[in-house]
C-alpha positions as CSV (number, residue, x, y, z in Angstrom):
1,M,0.0,0.0,0.0
2,L,2.9,2.4,0.8
3,D,4.6,1.6,-2.5
4,V,1.8,2.9,-4.7
5,G,3.2,5.4,-7.1
6,S,6.8,4.6,-6.1
7,H,7.8,4.7,-9.8
8,I,6.7,8.4,-10.1
9,W,9.4,11.0,-9.7
10,S,9.7,12.5,-6.3
11,V,12.4,14.7,-4.9
12,R,11.9,13.4,-1.4
13,R,12.2,9.7,-2.5
14,A,15.2,10.5,-4.7
15,K,16.9,12.2,-1.7
16,A,16.0,9.4,0.6
17,N,17.3,6.7,-1.8
18,F,20.5,8.7,-2.3
19,F,21.3,8.8,1.4
20,R,20.4,5.1,1.7
21,L,23.0,4.4,-1.0
22,I,25.5,6.7,0.9
23,Y,24.8,4.7,4.1
24,V,25.5,1.4,2.2
25,V,28.8,2.5,0.7
26,S,30.0,4.5,3.6
27,P,32.0,1.6,5.1
28,Q,33.9,1.2,1.8
29,L,34.5,4.9,1.7
30,A,35.8,4.8,5.3
31,I,38.1,1.9,4.5
32,G,39.4,3.9,1.5
33,K,40.1,6.9,3.7
34,W,41.7,4.7,6.4
35,F,43.9,3.1,3.7
36,D,45.0,6.5,2.4
37,Q,45.9,7.6,5.9
38,L,47.8,4.3,6.3
39,C,49.8,4.9,3.1
40,H,50.8,8.3,4.3
41,W,51.7,7.0,7.8
42,K,49.4,9.2,9.8
43,N,49.7,6.7,12.6
44,P,53.2,5.1,12.5
45,L,52.3,2.4,15.0
46,T,49.3,1.2,12.9
47,A,51.3,1.4,9.7
48,I,54.1,-0.8,11.2
49,L,51.5,-3.4,12.5
50,I,49.8,-3.5,9.1
51,H,53.2,-4.0,7.4
52,K,53.8,-7.0,9.7
53,L,50.3,-8.4,9.0
54,F,50.7,-7.9,5.3
55,V,54.1,-9.8,5.3
56,I,52.6,-12.6,7.3
57,L,49.6,-13.0,5.0
58,V,51.8,-13.0,1.9
59,L,54.2,-15.6,3.3
60,Y,51.3,-17.7,4.6
61,P,48.4,-17.2,2.1
62,E,46.4,-19.9,3.7
63,L,45.8,-17.5,6.6
64,I,44.0,-14.9,4.4
65,V,40.6,-16.5,4.4
66,P,40.6,-17.3,8.2
67,T,41.8,-13.8,8.9
68,F,39.0,-12.3,6.8
69,F,36.3,-14.2,8.6
70,L,37.8,-13.4,11.9
71,H,37.7,-9.8,11.0
72,L,34.0,-10.0,10.1
73,F,33.4,-11.8,13.4
74,L,35.1,-9.0,15.4
75,I,33.1,-6.4,13.5
76,G,29.9,-8.2,14.3
77,I,30.7,-8.5,18.0
78,W,31.7,-4.8,18.0
79,H,28.3,-3.8,16.4
80,Y,26.4,-5.9,18.9
81,R,26.2,-3.0,21.3
82,L,24.5,-0.9,18.6
83,K,21.9,-3.4,17.7
84,P,18.3,-2.0,17.3
85,R,16.3,-2.0,20.5
86,H,12.9,-1.5,18.9
87,L,11.0,-3.2,16.2
88,P,11.2,-1.8,12.6
89,H,8.8,1.1,12.1
90,M,8.2,4.0,9.7
91,D,10.9,6.5,10.2
92,I,10.4,10.0,8.9
93,H,14.1,10.8,9.0
94,I,15.0,7.8,6.7
95,S,12.1,8.9,4.4
96,H,13.3,12.5,4.6
97,A,9.7,13.5,5.3
98,H,10.6,15.8,8.2
99,G,12.2,18.5,6.1
100,V,10.2,18.2,2.9
101,F,8.8,21.4,1.4
102,P,5.1,21.8,0.5
103,N,5.9,22.1,-3.2
104,D,7.7,18.8,-3.1
105,L,4.7,17.1,-1.5
106,D,2.4,18.7,-4.0
107,E,4.6,17.3,-6.8
108,E,4.7,13.9,-5.2
109,F,0.9,13.6,-4.9
110,D,0.3,15.2,-8.3
111,T,-1.5,13.0,-10.8
112,F,0.1,11.6,-14.0
113,P,-0.1,13.4,-16.3
114,T,0.1,16.5,-14.2
115,S,-3.0,18.6,-13.4
116,R,-1.0,21.7,-12.2
117,G,-0.6,25.0,-14.0
118,S,2.1,25.8,-16.5
119,D,4.1,27.9,-14.1
120,K,4.5,25.1,-11.5
121,V,5.3,22.6,-14.2
122,R,8.0,24.9,-15.7
123,M,9.6,25.4,-12.3
124,R,9.6,21.7,-11.6
125,Y,11.0,21.0,-15.1
126,D,13.8,23.4,-14.6
127,R,14.7,21.8,-11.3
128,L,14.6,18.4,-12.8
129,R,16.8,19.6,-15.6
130,S,19.4,20.8,-13.1
131,I,19.3,17.4,-11.2
132,G,19.5,15.5,-14.5
133,G,22.4,17.6,-15.6
134,R,24.5,16.6,-12.6
135,I,23.6,13.0,-13.1
136,Q,24.5,13.3,-16.7
137,S,27.9,14.7,-15.8
138,V,28.6,11.8,-13.4
139,I,27.5,9.2,-16.0
140,G,29.7,10.9,-18.6
141,D,32.7,10.8,-16.3
142,L,32.2,7.1,-15.6
143,A,31.8,6.4,-19.3
144,T,35.0,8.3,-20.0
145,Q,37.0,6.2,-17.5
146,G,35.6,3.0,-19.1
147,E,36.5,4.2,-22.6
148,R,40.0,4.9,-21.5
149,F,40.3,1.3,-20.3
150,H,39.1,0.1,-23.6
151,S,41.5,2.4,-25.5
152,L,44.4,0.6,-24.0
153,L,44.1,-2.2,-26.5
154,S,42.0,-0.5,-29.2
155,W,45.1,1.3,-30.7
156,R,43.3,4.6,-30.9
157,D,46.5,6.0,-29.5
158,P,49.2,3.8,-31.1
159,R,51.9,5.0,-28.8
160,A,49.9,4.3,-25.6
161,S,48.7,0.9,-26.8
162,A,52.3,-0.1,-27.8
163,L,53.6,0.9,-24.3
164,F,50.8,-1.0,-22.6
165,V,51.3,-4.1,-24.7
166,T,55.0,-4.0,-24.0
167,F,54.3,-3.6,-20.3
168,C,52.0,-6.6,-20.4
169,L,54.6,-8.7,-22.1
170,F,57.3,-7.7,-19.5
171,A,54.9,-8.3,-16.6
172,A,54.0,-11.7,-18.0
173,I,57.7,-12.7,-18.2
174,V,58.4,-11.4,-14.7
175,M,55.4,-13.2,-13.3
176,Y,56.5,-16.5,-15.0
177,V,60.0,-16.4,-13.5
178,T,59.3,-14.8,-10.2
179,P,57.2,-16.4,-7.3
180,F,53.9,-14.7,-6.8
181,Q,54.6,-14.1,-3.1
182,V,57.7,-12.0,-4.0
183,V,55.8,-9.9,-6.5
184,A,52.9,-9.4,-4.0
185,L,55.3,-8.5,-1.3
186,L,57.2,-5.9,-3.4
187,I,53.9,-4.3,-4.7
188,G,52.5,-4.1,-1.1
189,I,55.7,-2.5,0.3
190,Y,55.7,0.0,-2.6
191,V,52.1,0.9,-2.0
192,L,52.6,1.3,1.7
193,R,55.9,3.1,1.5
194,H,56.7,6.0,3.8
195,P,55.8,9.6,2.6
196,R,59.5,10.4,2.5
197,F,59.7,8.2,-0.6
198,R,56.7,9.7,-2.2
199,H,56.5,12.6,-4.7
200,K,53.9,15.3,-4.6
201,L,53.4,14.9,-8.3
202,P,50.8,12.4,-9.4
203,P,52.2,8.9,-10.4
204,L,53.1,8.2,-14.0
205,S,50.4,5.6,-14.3
206,T,47.7,8.2,-13.4
207,S,49.1,10.7,-15.8
208,F,49.3,8.0,-18.5
209,F,45.7,6.9,-17.9
210,K,44.3,10.5,-18.0
211,R,46.0,11.1,-21.4
212,L,44.3,8.1,-23.0
213,P,41.7,9.0,-25.6
214,A,37.9,8.7,-25.0
215,R,34.8,9.1,-27.1
216,A,34.0,12.3,-25.2
217,D,36.5,14.0,-27.5
218,C,34.2,13.3,-30.4
219,M,30.9,14.3,-28.9
220,L,29.1,17.5,-29.7
């Protein structure tokens, strides 16, 4: 009964779903932020401990899966104190109904097709265009990154594709003659290196990737 008309556009529903998505991906964002702080040695003691744990897991890969499940177990025990104390119920804060404007409610309960005047429809259309423009920009950026990955082997930029193919051949030879544990250990130590050994300029791989061609260059 409460999902009637859920397919109709609503600013309130869109905002609520957006913050639901943010809540879902917030742990991943927090892990990314923590890993960035770890790479820059914000807490030297934590960085040293993570280095030791990383070396142990590389040398004994059979411990990776048990360590992963043990980590999930500890997270579950830690969140036990935050478990819900009441039965699930309608929450106006999750629905973003506590700060909704009258015009948003009027738009949400409007019929389809609309029965409102042209001035209100024009205002809502302009607002929808601004929201759609931001979504369009994000989708375009994601498409550009994907096209750059495709262009690595499409030879749109012969020099970039030749460099990438040569790198793949060199990496394959190195991986064939070098134990995987050694390669993983070297890569991990390089990623977690101390800020003293880092440069303020972006890495060569990032600069190389951003220079790859994309179809956005051919769009009107």
